[in-house]
DRENDO-1510 file (C-alpha; in Angstrom, 1 decimal, always signed):
<recs>
REC; n; res; u; v; w
REC; 1; MET; -13.9; +16.5; +28.4 .
REC; 2; HIS; -15.8; +15.8; +25.3 .
REC; 3; ASP; -19.4; +14.6; +25.4 .
REC; 4; ALA; -20.5; +14.5; +21.7 .
REC; 5; ILE; -19.4; +15.7; +18.3 .
REC; 6; PRO; -21.8; +18.5; +17.0 .
REC; 7; LEU; -21.3; +17.9; +13.3 .
REC; 8; PRO; -21.6; +20.9; +11.0 .
REC; 9; ALA; -24.4; +21.0; +8.4 .
REC; 10; ALA; -21.9; +20.4; +5.6 .
REC; 11; VAL; -21.3; +16.9; +7.0 .
REC; 12; GLU; -24.9; +16.1; +8.0 .
REC; 13; THR; -26.2; +16.9; +4.5 .
REC; 14; SER; -23.4; +15.3; +2.5 .
REC; 15; ASP; -24.0; +13.0; -0.4 .
REC; 16; GLY; -23.4; +10.0; +1.8 .
REC; 17; GLY; -26.8; +10.7; +3.5 .
REC; 18; ASP; -27.8; +10.0; +7.1 .
REC; 19; SER; -25.8; +6.8; +7.3 .
REC; 20; ALA; -22.5; +8.6; +6.5 .
REC; 21; ALA; -23.2; +11.3; +9.0 .
REC; 22; LEU; -24.0; +8.8; +11.6 .
REC; 23; ALA; -20.8; +6.9; +10.9 .
REC; 24; VAL; -18.8; +10.1; +11.2 .
REC; 25; ARG; -20.5; +11.0; +14.5 .
REC; 26; ARG; -20.1; +7.5; +15.9 .
REC; 27; ALA; -16.4; +7.2; +15.1 .
REC; 28; ALA; -15.7; +10.8; +16.3 .
REC; 29; ASP; -17.5; +10.3; +19.6 .
REC; 30; ARG; -15.7; +7.0; +20.3 .
REC; 31; PHE; -12.4; +8.6; +19.3 .
REC; 32; THR; -12.7; +11.6; +21.6 .
REC; 33; ARG; -14.0; +9.5; +24.5 .
REC; 34; LEU; -10.9; +7.3; +24.1 .
REC; 35; VAL; -8.6; +10.2; +24.1 .
REC; 36; ASP; -10.3; +11.6; +27.2 .
REC; 37; ALA; -9.9; +8.2; +28.9 .
REC; 38; MET; -6.2; +8.2; +28.1 .
REC; 39; THR; -5.9; +11.7; +29.5 .
REC; 40; ALA; -7.7; +10.6; +32.7 .
REC; 41; GLY; -5.4; +7.6; +33.0 .
REC; 42; THR; -8.1; +5.0; +32.7 .
REC; 43; VAL; -6.8; +3.7; +29.4 .
REC; 44; GLU; -3.0; +3.3; +28.8 .
REC; 45; ALA; -1.4; +3.5; +25.4 .
REC; 46; PRO; +2.4; +3.6; +26.0 .
REC; 47; LEU; +4.8; +5.2; +23.6 .
REC; 48; PRO; +6.5; +2.8; +21.2 .
REC; 49; GLY; +9.9; +1.6; +22.3 .
REC; 50; GLY; +9.4; +2.2; +26.0 .
REC; 51; GLY; +9.1; -1.4; +27.0 .
REC; 52; ARG; +5.3; -1.8; +26.6 .
REC; 53; THR; +4.8; -1.5; +22.9 .
REC; 54; SER; +2.7; -4.6; +22.9 .
REC; 55; ALA; +0.2; -2.9; +25.2 .
REC; 56; ARG; +0.0; +0.0; +22.7 .
REC; 57; PHE; -0.8; -2.4; +19.8 .
REC; 58; ASP; -3.3; -4.2; +22.0 .
REC; 59; VAL; -5.2; -0.9; +22.5 .
REC; 60; LEU; -5.2; -0.2; +18.8 .
REC; 61; SER; -6.4; -3.7; +17.9 .
REC; 62; ALA; -9.2; -3.6; +20.5 .
REC; 63; VAL; -10.5; -0.3; +19.3 .
REC; 64; ALA; -10.3; -1.5; +15.7 .
REC; 65; GLU; -12.3; -4.7; +16.6 .
REC; 66; ASP; -15.0; -2.4; +17.8 .
REC; 67; ASP; -14.9; +0.3; +15.2 .
REC; 68; LEU; -12.2; +0.5; +12.5 .
REC; 69; CYS; -13.0; +4.2; +11.8 .
REC; 70; ALA; -12.6; +5.1; +15.4 .
REC; 71; ALA; -9.3; +3.2; +15.4 .
REC; 72; ARG; -8.1; +5.2; +12.4 .
REC; 73; LEU; -8.7; +8.4; +14.3 .
REC; 74; ALA; -7.1; +7.0; +17.5 .
REC; 75; GLU; -4.1; +5.7; +15.6 .
REC; 76; GLY; -3.5; +9.2; +14.2 .
REC; 77; HIS; -3.8; +10.8; +17.7 .
REC; 78; LEU; -1.4; +8.3; +19.3 .
REC; 79; ASP; +1.0; +8.7; +16.4 .
REC; 80; ALA; +1.0; +12.4; +16.8 .
REC; 81; VAL; +1.7; +12.0; +20.6 .
REC; 82; ALA; +4.7; +9.7; +19.7 .
REC; 83; ILE; +6.0; +12.0; +16.9 .
REC; 84; LEU; +5.9; +15.1; +19.2 .
REC; 85; ALA; +7.8; +13.2; +21.9 .
REC; 86; GLU; +10.4; +11.9; +19.4 .
REC; 87; LEU; +11.0; +15.2; +17.7 .
REC; 88; ASP; +10.9; +17.4; +20.8 .
REC; 89; GLY; +7.6; +19.1; +20.0 .
REC; 90; ASP; +5.2; +20.5; +22.6 .
REC; 91; PRO; +3.3; +17.7; +24.3 .
REC; 92; VAL; -0.4; +17.1; +23.7 .
REC; 93; ALA; -2.6; +18.9; +26.2 .
REC; 94; PRO; -5.8; +17.8; +27.7 .
REC; 95; GLY; -8.8; +18.5; +25.5 .
REC; 96; GLN; -6.8; +18.3; +22.3 .
REC; 97; TYR; -7.5; +15.7; +19.6 .
REC; 98; TRP; -4.8; +15.3; +17.1 .
REC; 99; GLY; -4.5; +13.9; +13.6 .
REC; 100; VAL; -1.5; +13.2; +11.4 .
REC; 101; TRP; -2.2; +14.5; +7.9 .
REC; 102; ALA; +0.8; +13.4; +5.9 .
REC; 103; ALA; -0.6; +11.8; +2.7 .
REC; 104; GLU; +1.0; +13.1; -0.4 .
REC; 105; PRO; -0.7; +11.7; -3.5 .
REC; 106; PRO; +0.1; +13.2; -6.9 .
REC; 107; GLY; -1.2; +16.8; -7.4 .
REC; 108; SER; -1.0; +20.0; -5.5 .
REC; 109; GLY; -0.2; +19.9; -1.9 .
REC; 110; LEU; +0.7; +22.2; +1.0 .
REC; 111; THR; +3.4; +24.8; +0.8 .
REC; 112; ALA; +5.0; +26.4; +3.8 .
REC; 113; THR; +6.4; +29.9; +3.8 .
REC; 114; ARG; +8.3; +31.7; +6.5 .
REC; 115; GLY; +7.4; +35.3; +7.1 .
REC; 116; PRO; +8.1; +37.9; +9.8 .
REC; 117; ASP; +5.5; +36.4; +12.1 .
REC; 118; GLY; +6.5; +32.8; +11.5 .
REC; 119; TRP; +5.5; +29.9; +9.3 .
REC; 120; VAL; +2.2; +29.8; +7.4 .
REC; 121; LEU; +0.7; +27.0; +5.3 .
REC; 122; ASN; -1.3; +27.3; +2.1 .
REC; 123; GLY; -2.8; +24.8; -0.3 .
REC; 124; LEU; -4.8; +21.6; -0.3 .
REC; 125; LYS; -4.2; +18.5; +1.9 .
REC; 126; GLN; -5.9; +15.2; +1.0 .
REC; 127; TYR; -7.1; +12.4; +3.2 .
REC; 128; CYS; -7.3; +14.4; +6.4 .
REC; 129; SER; -8.9; +11.8; +8.8 .
REC; 130; GLY; -10.9; +13.4; +11.6 .
REC; 131; ALA; -11.4; +16.6; +9.6 .
REC; 132; HIS; -14.4; +17.7; +11.7 .
REC; 133; SER; -13.1; +16.4; +15.1 .
REC; 134; CYS; -9.4; +17.0; +15.3 .
REC; 135; THR; -8.5; +20.2; +17.1 .
REC; 136; HIS; -4.9; +20.0; +16.1 .
REC; 137; ALA; -2.8; +18.2; +13.4 .
REC; 138; LEU; +0.7; +17.4; +12.3 .
REC; 139; VAL; +0.9; +18.0; +8.6 .
REC; 140; THR; +3.6; +17.7; +6.0 .
REC; 141; ALA; +4.3; +20.6; +3.6 .
REC; 142; THR; +6.9; +21.7; +1.1 .
REC; 143; ALA; +9.1; +24.6; +2.2 .
REC; 144; GLU; +11.9; +26.3; +0.3 .
REC; 145; ASP; +14.5; +24.0; +1.9 .
REC; 146; GLY; +12.5; +20.8; +1.5 .
REC; 147; ARG; +9.6; +18.8; +3.0 .
REC; 148; ARG; +8.9; +19.6; +6.7 .
REC; 149; LEU; +6.4; +18.6; +9.4 .
REC; 150; PHE; +4.3; +21.3; +11.1 .
REC; 151; ALA; +1.9; +21.4; +14.0 .
REC; 152; VAL; -1.2; +23.4; +13.4 .
REC; 153; ARG; -4.4; +24.3; +15.3 .
REC; 154; THR; -7.2; +23.5; +13.0 .
REC; 155; GLY; -9.8; +25.6; +14.6 .
REC; 156; ILE; -12.4; +23.5; +12.8 .
REC; 157; PRO; -14.7; +22.3; +15.6 .
REC; 158; GLU; -15.4; +25.9; +16.7 .
REC; 159; SER; -15.5; +27.7; +13.4 .
REC; 160; LEU; -17.1; +25.6; +10.7 .
REC; 161; PRO; -18.8; +26.3; +8.3 .
REC; 162; GLU; -17.8; +29.9; +8.7 .
REC; 163; ALA; -14.1; +28.9; +8.3 .
REC; 164; GLU; -14.6; +28.5; +4.6 .
REC; 165; ALA; -15.0; +32.3; +4.3 .
REC; 166; GLY; -11.5; +33.3; +5.5 .
REC; 167; PRO; -8.1; +32.2; +6.7 .
REC; 168; GLY; -7.8; +28.8; +8.4 .
REC; 169; CYS; -8.5; +25.1; +7.7 .
REC; 170; ALA; -11.7; +24.3; +5.7 .
REC; 171; PRO; -12.8; +20.8; +4.7 .
REC; 172; VAL; -13.8; +20.8; +1.0 .
REC; 173; PRO; -17.4; +19.6; +0.6 .
REC; 174; GLY; -17.8; +16.6; -1.6 .
REC; 175; THR; -14.3; +15.2; -1.3 .
REC; 176; TRP; -15.1; +12.3; +1.0 .
REC; 177; ARG; -17.9; +10.2; -0.5 .
REC; 178; ALA; -16.5; +6.9; +0.7 .
REC; 179; ILE; -18.6; +3.9; +1.7 .
REC; 180; GLY; -15.8; +2.0; +3.4 .
REC; 181; MET; -14.2; +3.9; +6.2 .
REC; 182; ALA; -16.8; +6.6; +5.8 .
REC; 183; GLY; -16.7; +7.3; +9.5 .
REC; 184; SER; -13.0; +8.2; +9.3 .
REC; 185; ASP; -14.1; +11.6; +7.9 .
REC; 186; SER; -11.2; +12.1; +5.6 .
REC; 187; PRO; -11.9; +14.9; +3.1 .
REC; 188; ASP; -9.5; +17.3; +1.5 .
REC; 189; ILE; -8.8; +20.4; +3.6 .
REC; 190; ARG; -8.0; +23.8; +2.2 .
REC; 191; PHE; -5.3; +25.6; +4.2 .
REC; 192; THR; -5.3; +29.4; +3.9 .
REC; 193; ASP; -2.6; +31.3; +5.7 .
REC; 194; VAL; -2.7; +28.8; +8.6 .
REC; 195; PRO; +0.0; +29.6; +11.3 .
REC; 196; ALA; +2.2; +26.6; +11.8 .
REC; 197; THR; +5.0; +25.5; +14.1 .
REC; 198; PRO; +7.8; +23.3; +12.6 .
REC; 199; VAL; +8.4; +20.0; +14.3 .
REC; 200; GLY; +11.8; +18.5; +13.6 .
REC; 201; GLY; +14.0; +19.4; +10.7 .
REC; 202; VAL; +13.7; +18.9; +6.9 .
REC; 203; GLU; +12.5; +15.3; +6.2 .
REC; 204; GLY; +12.6; +14.7; +9.9 .
REC; 205; TYR; +9.1; +13.1; +9.8 .
REC; 206; LEU; +10.3; +10.2; +7.5 .
REC; 207; ARG; +13.8; +9.8; +8.8 .
REC; 208; ARG; +13.0; +9.2; +12.5 .
REC; 209; PRO; +12.9; +5.5; +13.7 .
REC; 210; GLY; +9.4; +6.0; +15.0 .
REC; 211; PHE; +8.1; +6.4; +11.4 .
REC; 212; HIS; +8.4; +2.6; +11.0 .
REC; 213; HIS; +7.2; +1.9; +14.5 .
REC; 214; GLY; +4.0; +3.8; +13.6 .
REC; 215; GLY; +3.6; +1.8; +10.5 .
REC; 216; VAL; +3.4; -1.4; +12.6 .
REC; 217; GLY; +0.8; +0.3; +14.7 .
REC; 218; VAL; -1.4; +0.7; +11.6 .
REC; 219; ALA; -1.1; -3.0; +11.0 .
REC; 220; ALA; -2.3; -3.6; +14.6 .
REC; 221; CYS; -5.5; -1.8; +13.5 .
REC; 222; TRP; -5.9; -4.0; +10.5 .
REC; 223; TYR; -5.5; -7.0; +12.7 .
REC; 224; GLY; -8.3; -5.8; +15.0 .
REC; 225; GLY; -10.5; -5.3; +11.9 .
REC; 226; ALA; -9.8; -8.8; +10.8 .
REC; 227; ARG; -10.9; -10.1; +14.2 .
REC; 228; ALA; -14.1; -8.2; +13.8 .
REC; 229; VAL; -14.8; -9.7; +10.4 .
REC; 230; ALA; -14.1; -13.2; +11.8 .
REC; 231; ARG; -16.6; -12.8; +14.6 .
REC; 232; VAL; -19.6; -13.9; +12.6 .
REC; 233; LEU; -17.8; -17.0; +11.4 .
REC; 234; PHE; -16.8; -18.2; +14.8 .
REC; 235; THR; -20.3; -17.5; +16.1 .
REC; 236; ARG; -21.7; -19.7; +13.4 .
REC; 237; ALA; -19.2; -22.5; +14.1 .
REC; 238; GLU; -20.2; -22.4; +17.8 .
REC; 239; GLN; -23.9; -22.7; +17.0 .
REC; 240; ARG; -23.7; -25.9; +14.9 .
REC; 241; ALA; -21.2; -28.5; +13.8 .
REC; 242; ASP; -20.5; -28.3; +10.1 .
REC; 243; PRO; -17.2; -29.6; +8.5 .
REC; 244; PHE; -17.1; -26.8; +5.9 .
REC; 245; THR; -17.7; -24.0; +8.5 .
REC; 246; ASP; -15.1; -25.6; +10.8 .
REC; 247; THR; -12.6; -25.8; +8.0 .
REC; 248; HIS; -12.9; -22.0; +7.3 .
REC; 249; ALA; -12.9; -21.3; +11.0 .
REC; 250; GLY; -9.7; -23.3; +11.4 .
REC; 251; ALA; -8.1; -21.4; +8.5 .
REC; 252; VAL; -9.1; -18.1; +9.9 .
REC; 253; ASP; -7.9; -18.9; +13.4 .
REC; 254; LEU; -4.5; -20.0; +12.0 .
REC; 255; ARG; -4.1; -16.7; +10.2 .
REC; 256; LEU; -5.2; -14.5; +13.1 .
REC; 257; TYR; -2.9; -16.4; +15.4 .
REC; 258; THR; +0.0; -15.8; +13.0 .
REC; 259; ALA; -0.7; -12.1; +12.7 .
REC; 260; GLY; -1.1; -11.7; +16.4 .
REC; 261; THR; +2.2; -13.5; +17.0 .
REC; 262; VAL; +4.0; -11.4; +14.5 .
REC; 263; LEU; +2.7; -8.2; +16.0 .
REC; 264; ARG; +3.8; -9.3; +19.5 .
REC; 265; ARG; +7.3; -10.2; +18.2 .
REC; 266; ALA; +7.5; -6.8; +16.4 .
REC; 267; ALA; +6.6; -5.0; +19.6 .
REC; 268; GLU; +9.4; -6.9; +21.4 .
REC; 269; GLU; +11.9; -6.0; +18.7 .
REC; 270; ILE; +10.9; -2.3; +18.9 .
REC; 271; ASP; +11.4; -2.3; +22.6 .
REC; 272; LEU; +14.8; -3.9; +22.3 .
REC; 273; ASP; +16.0; -1.3; +19.8 .
REC; 274; PRO; +13.7; +1.8; +19.9 .
REC; 275; LEU; +16.2; +4.1; +18.2 .
REC; 276; ASP; +16.8; +1.5; +15.4 .
REC; 277; LYS; +20.5; +1.3; +15.9 .
REC; 278; ALA; +20.5; -2.0; +14.0 .
REC; 279; GLY; +18.8; -0.3; +11.0 .
REC; 280; THR; +16.1; -3.0; +10.8 .
REC; 281; ALA; +12.9; -0.9; +11.6 .
REC; 282; GLY; +12.0; -0.4; +7.9 .
REC; 283; LEU; +12.5; -4.0; +7.1 .
REC; 284; ARG; +10.4; -5.1; +10.1 .
REC; 285; ALA; +7.6; -2.7; +9.2 .
REC; 286; LEU; +7.4; -3.8; +5.6 .
REC; 287; ARG; +7.3; -7.5; +6.7 .
REC; 288; VAL; +4.7; -7.0; +9.3 .
REC; 289; ARG; +2.4; -4.8; +7.2 .
REC; 290; ALA; +2.6; -7.2; +4.3 .
REC; 291; LEU; +1.8; -10.2; +6.4 .
REC; 292; VAL; -1.1; -8.6; +8.2 .
REC; 293; ALA; -2.5; -7.2; +5.0 .
REC; 294; GLU; -2.4; -10.7; +3.5 .
REC; 295; VAL; -4.1; -12.1; +6.6 .
REC; 296; CYS; -6.8; -9.6; +6.3 .
REC; 297; SER; -7.4; -10.5; +2.6 .
REC; 298; GLU; -7.6; -14.2; +3.5 .
REC; 299; VAL; -9.9; -13.7; +6.4 .
REC; 300; LEU; -12.2; -11.6; +4.3 .
REC; 301; ASP; -12.2; -14.4; +1.7 .
REC; 302; HIS; -12.7; -17.3; +4.1 .
REC; 303; VAL; -15.5; -15.6; +6.1 .
REC; 304; GLY; -17.3; -14.6; +2.9 .
REC; 305; ARG; -17.1; -18.1; +1.5 .
REC; 306; ALA; -18.2; -19.7; +4.8 .
REC; 307; THR; -21.1; -17.4; +5.6 .
REC; 308; GLY; -22.4; -16.3; +2.2 .
REC; 309; ALA; -24.4; -13.1; +1.6 .
REC; 310; GLY; -26.6; -13.4; +4.7 .
REC; 311; PRO; -24.5; -11.5; +7.2 .
REC; 312; LEU; -23.5; -8.9; +4.6 .
REC; 313; CYS; -27.2; -8.2; +3.9 .
REC; 314; HIS; -28.7; -8.5; +7.4 .
REC; 315; ASP; -25.9; -7.8; +10.0 .
REC; 316; GLU; -25.0; -4.1; +9.8 .
REC; 317; ARG; -22.1; -4.4; +12.1 .
REC; 318; HIS; -20.5; -7.2; +10.1 .
REC; 319; ALA; -21.2; -5.5; +6.7 .
REC; 320; ARG; -19.6; -2.3; +8.0 .
REC; 321; ALA; -16.5; -4.2; +9.3 .
REC; 322; VAL; -16.0; -6.0; +6.0 .
REC; 323; THR; -16.4; -2.8; +4.0 .
REC; 324; ASP; -14.2; -0.7; +6.3 .
REC; 325; LEU; -11.4; -3.3; +6.4 .
REC; 326; GLY; -11.3; -3.7; +2.6 .
REC; 327; VAL; -10.6; +0.1; +2.4 .
REC; 328; TYR; -8.3; +0.5; +5.4 .
REC; 329; VAL; -6.0; -2.3; +4.4 .
REC; 330; ARG; -5.3; -0.6; +1.1 .
REC; 331; GLN; -2.9; +1.6; +3.0 .
REC; 332; HIS; -0.7; -1.3; +2.2 .
REC; 333; HIS; +0.5; -0.6; -1.3 .
REC; 334; ALA; +0.3; -4.2; -2.5 .
REC; 335; GLU; +3.0; -5.0; -5.1 .
REC; 336; ARG; +4.8; -1.7; -4.5 .
REC; 337; ASP; +5.4; -2.5; -0.9 .
REC; 338; LEU; +6.3; -6.1; -1.7 .
REC; 339; ALA; +8.8; -4.8; -4.3 .
REC; 340; ALA; +10.3; -2.4; -1.7 .
REC; 341; LEU; +10.6; -5.4; +0.7 .
REC; 342; GLY; +12.2; -7.6; -1.9 .
REC; 343; GLY; +14.7; -4.9; -2.8 .
REC; 344; LEU; +15.6; -4.3; +0.8 .
REC; 345; VAL; +16.1; -7.9; +1.5 .
REC; 346; ALA; +18.2; -8.5; -1.7 .
REC; 347; ARG; +20.3; -5.4; -1.9 .
REC; 348; GLY; +20.0; -3.5; +1.4 .
REC; 349; PRO; +18.7; +0.0; +2.2 .
REC; 350; GLU; +20.9; +2.0; -0.1 .
REC; 351; GLU; +21.1; -0.2; -3.2 .
REC; 352; SER; +17.4; -1.0; -3.2 .
REC; 353; ARG; +16.3; +2.6; -3.7 .
</recs>
């Protein structure tokens, strides 16, 4: 079991200063303790589609309400567990902390080559959340036959900073200078001849039904973050009667109720059709993510207008929640995702591409 994250010097002396290092340490510690609790059976996070998807989303929302950065790491680990189960990979073992590093922004990425001793990965992977705490990761890389998903042992917690000198995974200093979501610890990682095990086939990561189920799980984290932001508004409304505060509190309650209801409905639909035989998983994920992202934006606006600068300047927990949520919810790609939703509704999955 994990007691605390001993951060390498490269993180503790980063440009983000002591506050960034503390944010990384706090999120990593909460993340590993949660995974240990799930391993011990004291916390349950059922696989999506097994009849208890709503309980899975509840766990993610609760963690996010406490710490969005820890929720980002927990969501990655739970997603990895689900992916390995869906694509017949080796199950996660006790003492392992997984990430899913599948971001592919423009620029150089990972390449996978198959040699006499198996697959190896080389190149740069961006946005690797949990870079200094994940013992293992699922990563996407381009092979000769197309894009594939691979399982790797990072070796990072035991070998940094020495890992930068030879083969292995090495976070690139200075590539994560975020203020919002600083604790998610998401720098670039340089892969050098990293042994890798393929999970599923070519494009298997994106083509599985669970890809869309996982996207709804991310929205559950955003929802928990919105509840955290709203806390200061509801506290103020409890302390004194004021029509303007009550108006904003009512507006925020309406939006949170809507998002929570939609997430519960999505969980029910996933449980009814876990293999997506109806072909609606992508449409559902786009709808849920768009709605919850809009709710987050509106909650941030209402809370800010109702409470002013005071909580942002004097309540560290609230300021952190506001800043983290503003960054995390940008995993929704705004008009691009809305355009994808509109095309899917209007012309169907094939014609809208």
